[in-house]
N, C-alpha and C positions, 0 to 999 in steps of 0.2 A: 572645572578641572581641565587643564591642558593635557595634551597627549603624553608629554614627558612625565608629568606627575602621575598620570593614569598608568603608564607603563611601569614606573618605579613601584607604585603601590601594589600592582598585580604581581610583579616579580617577587616582591617581599612576602606576599601571601603564599604563592606557589609558582615557581618558575615554569612548571608544566603548562600553565594556563595559556601563555603566549608562545612558548617554544616547546611543544610536546616532543618527547623522544620516541613515542610510539603512536600508532594510529588507532589505539583502543577507543571504542569498542568495535571498530571496523576491521582491525587486523593489526599485525605487529609493525608493519612499515607505515611511516607517515604518509606515503603516497597512496595507501589504500583508501584514504578518505575520498579520493576522486572516483572511486567505484560507486559512490552515491549517484553519480550522473547516469551511467547506464542502468543502474538498478531503478532509479526513479522513472526513467523512460519506459523500461519494460513493465514496471509496476502500473503505469498509466495505460499502456498499450495492450497488455496481456490479460491482466486479471479481469474476469467477466464483469464484476461490478464497477470497474473503472473504465474498461474498454468501451462501454456503452456510450461514453462521452465522445469517443472518436466516431462511432457510428452515427452520432447525432449531427456531425458536421454537414452543413449544406454544401451542395456541389460547387457553388460560386464563392466559397470561403477562400480568401487569399491567405495562404499559409505563411507568407512573409509578414503579413500584418499580425497574424496570430502569434508569430514568434516575437514580435516587438512587445505585444501585450504580456506574453509570458516572461520576457526579460524584465519588464517593469515590475511585475508581481514578484519575480524572483529577487530583485533588488530590495523590495520592501520586506520580504520575508527574511532577508539577510540581516535586517536590523535587529531581529530577535536575539541572536547570540551576542550582538554588540550591547544590547540592553542587559543581558546576563552578566557580561564582563563589567559593565559600568556599575551594576548593583553589587557585584563581588567586591569592587574597590570601595564603594560608598558604604556598604553594610557587610563587612566581612564576617560578622557573626550571624548572618541570616542562615538559619538551620536548614531549611528545605529549599532546594533550587527551584522547585515549582512555584515558590512564592516570590520569585524575583520580579516577574511581570506585575502581579498585583501590588507589590510594594512600590515598584517604580511608578505605577499609575497613581497610587495613593499619595506619595511624597513628592513627586517631581512633575506632575501634570496638572493642568487646570481642570477643575471639576467637569467643565463641558466636554473637554477632550477625553477625560476618564470615561464618561458615559458613552461617548461616540465609539471609542476603541473597544470598550467592553461589549457594546452592542454587536460589533462586527465579530468579536470572538465568539459570542453566543450563537450568532448566525452560523459561523463555520462549524462549531461543535454540533449544533442541532441538525444542520443539513447533512453532515456526514453520517451521523447516527441514524437519521431518518432514511437515507438512501441505502445504507447497509442493512438495516432492519427489514425494509420492504423487499430488497433484492433477495436476501437469504430466506425470508419467510415465503415469498412467492415461489422461489425455486424449490424449497422443501415441500410446500403444500402441493405444488404441481406434480412433482415426481412421485410423492407418496400416494397422491390421489390416483394417478394413472396406474401405479403398481398394485394398489390394493383394491380400488373401487372403480376400475375403468368401465365395468359393465353396469354399474349401479347409478353413478352420478351423471345424468345427462342434462339436467336443468342448468342453464347458465346462471340463474339467480342463486341456486344452491351452491354452485361452484364458487361464485363470488363470496358467499358467506363462509365457505371453507377457507378461502384465501384470507379473508378478514380475521377469522378465528386464529389462523396460523400466525398472523402478525401480533395478535394479542398474547397468545401463548408464548411465542419466542421473545416478545418484549418483556414479559414477566420473568421468564427464565434469565434473560440478560440482566435484568434489574437485580434479581437475587444473587447472581454471580458477582455483580459489581459490589453488592453489600457485604457478602460473606467470603468471597475468594480474596486471597492476598493480591494487592495491586501488581506486584512483580510477576505473579503467576499469569494474570490476565494479559499483561504486556508481552510476556514470553510466549504464551499461547498464540497471541496475535501475530507476533513476528514469525514463529514457527509455521503457523498455518499459511500466512501470506507467502513466505519463502518457498514452501513446498508446493503450494498451488501455482505460484509463478513458474517454477521449474517444470511442473507437470503440463501446463497449458500453453507453453510457448510455441510448440509445434502446431497443435490443432487450431489455436486461436490466431497466432501472429504470423507464423511462416506460411500457413495455408492461405493467407490473404494474398500472397505473392506467388506461391507455388503449391499446387494441390498435391498432397501425398495420398497414401493409401490408408485404409482403416487399420491395417496391421501396423503400419508405421506410426500412426497416431497412438495406438494402444501401447506399443513398446516404448515410445517416447514418453508417455505419461508415467509409466511404471519406472523407467530409468531416471527420469527427472525427479520424481517423488522420492525414490530410494536414495539417490545421490545427495539431494539437498537435505533430506531428513537425517541421513547418517552424519553428514558433515556438521549439521547444526547441533545434533544431540551428542555426538561422540568425539568430534574433532574441535580443538580450540583454535578456530580460524575466524572468529567474529561472525556477525550476522549478515554480512554482505557476500563474502567469498563463497559460502555454501550454496545459496540460491543461484548465484551467477555461474558457479561451476555446474550446478544441476541444469541450468539453462543450456550451457554448451553441450553437455552430454545428451540432453533431451533433443536438441536440434540435430546433432549428428545422427542419433538413432532415428529420428523422424525422416530425414532425407535418405539415410542409408537403407533402412528397411523398406521404405517406399519404392526405392529403385529396384529392389529384387522381389517385390510382391506386386500382384496385379492391382491396377488402379481403375476406378470407374470414371468414365468421361461423360460429362453432362453437355448435351446439345439441345437447348430448348427444353421441351418436356420429355424428350426421349433419352433413355439411358443406354449407352453402349458399353459393353464390357471389353 
């Protein structure tokens, strides 16, 4: 199928596919789609379970080389919506958009490439689920253990078993939620939780890397970011990008502003000077 035929068939199905008049579900304006860029950067740099990747950078890593690798991977990921448009033209009666990639692999790819691409998809899914499960379980078990049993659990072996048990319990809970909760609810809870966490943590996690604020600044920033993002995502029809990004702006202003008018601790080696 050449590009002209492809364009004609897509416009016949739905003119909004190639020339959308709004930026839904990102926002009303078509330009709001570009808000994905700052959102994706902050997502990777601020969220604790993602920012650990930045902490793992070696001191001798060349950032310009990392940028080239990211650009290549980004170009490859951009093929996914193109496959969706191709399948929309080839199989307009395909009921579920999530079946576009499986149908493409089944009908238009060599069996060897089908297995190769499917293998990478499974790797991506399992690695993400594994990292999220272990991060959440470790943080939950660590905080609950210190809050409830700080004076009882001293054995490192016992602590390890507590952490392992938390992984099992939270994994079973996540499996039950996946089986019985509506898919749209899980997706919405994930977007809501990620957006509010992003707006809450931008000051203490991201800005503090370059400029150290005060404890009061961090606390106010977390509350302001959480409240702003949560309110806009729940009660304002602004899409799922504008709410968290607005919360990030409010949280950042609060972090810097409150820190400037409240005392900050200065660290110099092992000594702490107020």
